[in-house]
N, C-alpha and C positions, 0 to 999 in steps of 0.2 A: 762304143767308141773303140777304135783300133789302137793297138800298142805293139811296138816291136819288142821282142825279147832282147835281153842283153847281148846274146850271141848274134842275133840278126842285126842289131844296131852296130855292134863292133865291126862286123864284116862290111856292112854297107857304108859305114862312116869312112872306113879306109878307102873304099871305092868311090867316095864322094857321091853317093847315091841318095842321101837323105838331105832334105831341106825342111825348113819350117814353113807352113802355109800361112795365109793371112791371119788366121786366128791362133797361131803359135803351136800348131800340132805338127808332129813329124810325119812327113809323107815322102814317097819316092819322087825324085826329080821328074817333073813332067806329068805326074799323075795327081788326081784328086785324092782326098782321103778315102773315098769309097773305092776308087780304082786301086789304091794301094792295098786296102784290105782284101780285095779280090785276088790281087797278084800274090800277096804273102800267103793267103789261105791256100792258093793253088800250090805254092812252093812247099808249104807245110804238109799238104796231103800227098803231093806227088814228087817232091824233090828227091834227090838221090838217096838220102838216108831213109826216108819213109818207104820208098819203093823197094829197097832191099828187104825190108821186113814185111811189108803188107802185100807186095805184088799188085797193088792197086794201079789202075790205069785210067787216065781221064778219057772221057768220050771225045769224039771229034769236035763237037761244039765248044767244050771246055778248052781243049787244046788251041783251037782257033782264037777264042777270046783271050786266052793267056798270051799267045804269040802277038796279038794286036797290042795288048798292054805292054808286053816286053819291048816290042819295037818302039812304041811311043816313049817309054821310059829311057831306053838306051840312046835313042836319038837326042832327047833333051839332055841327058847326062853328058854325053860326049860333046854336044854343042856347048854346054856350060863349061866343061873342062877345057875345051879348045879356046873359048873366050878368055878364061883365066890365064891360060898358058900364053896366049898372044899378048895380053896385058903385061905379063911379067917380062916377056921379051922386049916390049916397047919401053918399059921402065928402065931396062938395062942399057938402052941406047943413049 
């Protein structure tokens, strides 16, 4: 089972990037639990902090899979954020 670290949770909560799925587990907006685990695993292995120390580089297939997940997540996150902002604007009228 996947779990965010406290630091990961803090950053992503601020960015409104985490939601609870149907069974009450934390996932990235727009992604399944499995996709969230793949996304975060990639970030843990190849994110800026790790790359500075390990010089590890993902292969082309890993990069493409990550970018697909990233785009799916960001599209859903921004859409949800936009809906909430629009609702706030409507409630002020």
